[in-house]
Structures are given as C-alpha cells and as structure tokens.
N, C-alpha and C positions, 0 to 999 in steps of 0.2 A: 326595480328591481328584481333580474330573475333568480331565487336561488336552486341550487343543485341538489337540496338536500333540506330537512327538516330541522326547525330547532330541537333543544333537546330537550326535556316535559323537565326535567331542576331546574327552578327557577334560576340555580347563582350559576350556572353552567351556561342555560340560555343567558342573563348578561352578561359573563363573562366573554360570549360567542357575538353576540350583539355588538359591544366595544370590540372587537374585534375584528370582525366585519367593518366596521363602521371610522372607524380612523389605520384600518389597512391602505398601505402604502403600494402603487403598481412605479414598475420600474417607468411609463411613459409619464407622471406625473411629477417627478419631480424633476426641476429646474434648474441646467447647468449652474447654475448659482450656491443651488441648494448645495448640490454635492459637493462641488466644490471646497465649500464652510465644511461638510461633514469630514474633510475630507484631512483638514487643515485641522481640527479639533479634534478629530484622532489621533493626528501626528503628537498635539501637542500634551495626551491625556495618556499617552504613550512613556513619554519619555520625564511627565513632572513628578509623579512618586519619587525614580531616580534621582532626580535632578535636587529634591525635596531632601531624603536620605542624605546623597554628602552633603550637603549644608548644614544638620544636623552634629552636634558634638554628639559621639558615644553614651553619655551622659543624660544628653534630652531624648536621644531616643529609644533609654531604656524606661525613665519616665513614662511616652508615651505607650509603649509598649505593657507596659504594668498598669497605670488606667483602663487600657485595653482592656487587659486581660479582666480588672478586676469589674468593668463596664459589663463584659462578655458571662464573667460564671460566677460572677459575685449577686445575682439577682435568686432571691432565694421563691421554691418552684412549687 
C-alpha cells in the first residue's frame, strides 16, 4: 500500500487513522447486492421511529421521554 502522507505522531490519532484506512470502502468495492441492502435498510430506518411513535399512546411516550431525560441528565458529574 502506498501512502501519500505520514501517519500522525499522536498514538490515538495514529490508531484512528489506521482504523479509518483499513476499513475504508471505495465505490468499486461495494457489490450491487450490498448497495441494494443498504438502500432497503436506510428506508426502514427513516420511517421506523415515526411508525413506532404513532403506535404509542401519549402516556407511554411521556414515560419514555421521562426515562430518557433521567438517564441523560440524572448522572452526577
């Protein structure tokens, strides 16, 4: 593999760059099946939250939001 630039000196940045380079995909590497499955998954993800919220009662949505707020803001720092 030919690099066009040096890796960072900081160990954390170097590790992150190595992971990014080793997992990087190019457009040519993705098969048509992979692209198709990614497209289907994206469609489901876009409508999933809205569909779930529509099914929930107002009481249940409030309970979920309260628990989320407690989890987010309840931790001591």
